[in-house]
C-alpha positions as CSV (number, residue, x, y, z in Angstrom):
1,X,106.2,72.5,91.9
2,X,104.9,72.9,94.8
3,X,103.2,75.6,96.5
4,X,102.0,77.3,100.3
5,X,99.1,79.7,100.3
6,X,99.4,81.4,102.9
7,X,95.9,82.7,104.9
8,X,94.9,85.1,107.4
9,X,91.6,84.2,109.1
10,X,89.6,85.7,112.5
11,X,90.5,82.7,115.3
12,X,86.5,82.2,115.6
13,X,86.2,81.1,111.3
14,X,86.0,77.4,110.9
15,X,84.5,77.6,107.8
16,X,87.0,79.5,104.9
17,X,89.9,77.2,105.5
18,X,88.1,74.4,105.3
19,X,86.4,75.4,101.7
20,X,89.5,76.2,100.8
21,X,91.2,72.1,102.0
22,X,88.2,71.2,99.6
23,X,89.2,73.5,96.3
24,X,92.5,74.0,96.4
25,X,94.9,71.6,93.9
26,X,97.4,69.3,95.6
27,X,100.1,71.4,94.1
28,X,99.6,73.6,96.8
29,X,99.4,73.7,99.8
30,X,97.5,75.8,102.5
31,X,99.3,77.3,105.7
32,X,97.2,79.1,108.2
33,X,97.6,82.4,110.9
34,X,95.0,83.6,113.2
35,X,94.2,86.7,114.6
36,X,92.0,86.7,117.9
37,X,88.0,87.9,116.6
38,X,85.0,86.8,119.5
39,X,82.3,89.4,119.0
40,X,81.6,90.4,114.8
41,X,80.9,93.7,115.7
42,X,83.0,96.8,114.4
43,X,84.7,97.6,118.2
44,X,86.1,93.7,117.8
45,X,87.3,93.5,113.8
46,X,89.0,96.3,115.1
47,X,91.1,94.6,117.9
48,X,91.5,92.2,115.7
49,X,93.3,94.5,113.0
50,X,95.2,97.1,115.6
51,X,96.5,94.0,118.0
52,X,96.1,90.7,116.4
53,X,97.1,90.6,112.5
54,X,99.8,92.3,113.5
55,X,101.1,89.2,114.6
56,X,99.5,86.5,112.8
57,X,100.9,88.4,110.3
58,X,104.6,88.0,111.5
59,X,104.2,84.0,112.3
60,X,102.8,83.2,109.1
61,X,105.3,85.3,107.4
62,X,108.0,82.8,108.4
63,X,106.9,79.7,106.1
64,X,107.3,81.7,103.5
65,X,104.5,81.9,101.3
66,X,103.9,82.4,97.3
67,X,100.8,84.8,98.6
68,X,98.8,85.1,101.5
69,X,95.4,85.9,101.9
70,X,93.8,88.2,104.2
71,X,90.6,86.4,105.3
72,X,88.1,88.9,107.1
73,X,85.2,90.5,104.0
74,X,84.2,92.7,107.0
75,X,87.6,93.5,108.3
76,X,88.4,94.1,105.1
77,X,85.6,96.8,104.4
78,X,85.7,97.9,107.9
79,X,87.9,101.5,107.0
80,X,87.1,101.3,103.5
81,X,89.0,100.4,100.4
82,X,91.9,102.9,100.7
83,X,92.3,101.4,103.9
84,X,92.1,97.4,103.0
85,X,94.3,98.9,100.5
86,X,97.2,99.2,102.8
87,X,96.7,96.3,105.0
88,X,97.1,94.3,101.6
89,X,100.6,96.6,101.3
90,X,101.4,95.6,104.7
91,X,101.2,91.9,104.3
92,X,103.6,92.1,100.4
93,X,106.1,94.0,102.3
94,X,106.2,91.7,105.8
95,X,105.6,88.3,104.1
96,X,108.1,89.3,101.1
97,X,104.8,87.7,98.1
98,X,101.2,88.9,96.6
99,X,98.4,89.7,99.1
100,X,95.1,88.8,97.8
101,X,91.8,90.6,100.3
102,X,89.0,89.1,100.0
103,X,86.6,92.2,100.0
104,X,88.6,93.2,97.1
105,X,88.5,89.8,95.5
106,X,84.5,90.0,95.8
107,X,84.3,93.2,93.9
108,X,86.3,91.8,90.6
109,X,84.2,88.5,91.1
110,X,80.9,90.9,90.3
111,X,82.1,92.7,87.9
112,X,83.9,89.5,86.1
113,X,80.4,87.8,86.8
114,X,78.6,91.6,84.7
115,X,77.3,92.5,88.2
116,X,75.8,95.9,88.9
117,X,72.9,96.3,91.0
118,X,73.0,92.9,93.1
119,X,71.0,92.0,96.9
120,X,74.0,91.3,99.3
121,X,73.1,88.9,101.8
122,X,75.4,88.7,105.1
123,X,75.1,87.2,109.1
124,X,76.3,90.5,110.2
125,X,74.6,93.0,112.3
126,X,73.3,96.8,111.0
127,X,76.8,98.3,111.6
128,X,78.5,95.8,109.9
129,X,77.0,96.0,107.0
130,X,77.2,99.4,106.5
131,X,80.7,99.0,105.5
132,X,79.8,96.2,103.5
133,X,77.6,98.5,101.2
134,X,80.5,101.7,101.6
135,X,83.1,99.0,99.7
136,X,80.4,98.1,97.5
137,X,79.3,101.2,96.4
138,X,82.8,102.9,96.2
139,X,83.9,100.6,93.6
140,X,80.6,102.1,91.7
141,X,78.8,99.5,91.8
142,X,74.7,99.7,93.1
143,X,73.5,97.6,96.2
144,X,69.8,97.2,95.7
145,X,69.4,95.5,99.5
146,X,71.7,94.8,102.0
147,X,70.0,92.3,104.9
148,X,71.9,90.3,108.1
149,X,70.7,87.5,110.1
150,X,72.3,90.1,112.7
151,X,74.4,88.1,114.8
152,X,77.5,89.3,116.6
153,X,79.3,86.0,117.5
154,X,81.4,85.2,114.8
155,X,81.8,81.5,116.2
156,X,77.8,81.1,115.9
157,X,78.1,82.0,112.2
158,X,78.9,79.1,111.4
159,X,76.1,77.1,112.9
160,X,73.9,78.9,110.3
161,X,72.9,76.2,108.1
162,X,73.4,76.4,103.8
163,X,69.9,75.3,103.7
164,X,69.2,78.3,106.0
165,X,71.4,80.6,104.1
166,X,69.2,79.5,100.8
167,X,65.6,80.3,102.4
168,X,66.9,83.5,103.5
169,X,68.1,84.0,100.9
170,X,65.4,83.5,98.4
171,X,62.8,85.2,100.3
172,X,64.7,88.1,101.0
173,X,65.1,88.6,96.8
174,X,61.6,87.9,96.4
175,X,60.3,90.0,93.7
176,X,63.7,92.7,93.7
177,X,65.1,93.8,90.3
178,X,69.1,92.5,90.3
179,X,71.1,91.4,88.3
180,X,73.1,88.8,91.0
181,X,73.8,87.7,94.4
182,X,76.1,88.9,96.7
183,X,76.5,86.0,100.0
184,X,78.9,87.8,102.0
185,X,81.5,86.5,105.5
186,X,84.6,84.4,105.2
187,X,82.3,82.0,107.7
188,X,78.8,81.5,106.6
189,X,78.9,78.0,104.4
190,X,77.3,80.5,101.2
191,X,80.3,78.2,98.8
192,X,77.6,74.6,100.0
193,X,74.7,76.6,98.6
194,X,76.1,78.4,95.3
195,X,75.7,76.0,92.6
196,X,71.9,75.3,94.1
197,X,71.0,79.7,94.4
198,X,72.1,79.9,90.9
199,X,70.1,77.1,89.8
200,X,67.1,78.4,91.7
201,X,67.1,82.1,91.0
202,X,69.1,82.2,87.3
203,X,71.5,84.8,88.8
204,X,75.1,84.7,89.2
205,X,75.8,84.0,92.9
206,X,79.4,85.1,94.5
207,X,80.2,83.9,97.3
208,X,83.1,85.4,99.6
209,X,85.3,82.2,99.9
210,X,84.9,81.6,96.6
211,X,86.1,85.2,95.4
212,X,89.0,85.1,97.8
213,X,89.9,81.6,96.6
214,X,89.4,82.3,92.6
215,X,91.7,85.7,93.0
216,X,94.2,83.4,95.1
217,X,94.8,80.7,92.3
218,X,94.9,83.5,89.4
219,X,97.7,84.4,91.8
220,X,99.5,81.7,92.0
221,X,99.3,80.6,88.5
222,X,101.3,84.3,88.1
223,X,103.5,83.2,90.8
224,X,104.5,80.2,89.0
225,X,104.9,81.4,85.8
């Protein structure tokens, strides 16, 4: 049976849907709605959530998906985990299907892989890093360090190459006592370096898109059963 997966992403995100296309089985089709976002800042993401998310959700619901992923890690963490849960409830109520939070999927993926003390690598500015750290720590995880590239123009995040992500991560975590790594942001080419980073460090690595995709596939499998 063919299943439809909905995905809501910031309009300037050019990575997440491509990652999903590459890894979804042929039995699942992807249907994407976009929320206007130019600046990866607190103000830019608040405008996205308040003004553009409701329209994207309304439009995406008309394709009657079996599940919907909210595809922005930092916006999910922006106002705390309780708000993120409420956001998912709004998605489920409007589209009448399960909703998957990227940031909640990340927390689950970190715990599933036995991580507690993690290093977090992001493309973000400090104000968004603080929200990511708070989201993880509110769920009992320990953030040993969080380091961002300081990019506040969302389209530019996708321009960071996998090699640059790998180099920045290896330099940042050198000498740190950690039991895992989280590469945050759905517009980051993190999935392209995940396997190499695990090989080079001997540590488990979670990325936003990998965690959201795993959770989406699990939900769709349950829906089909």
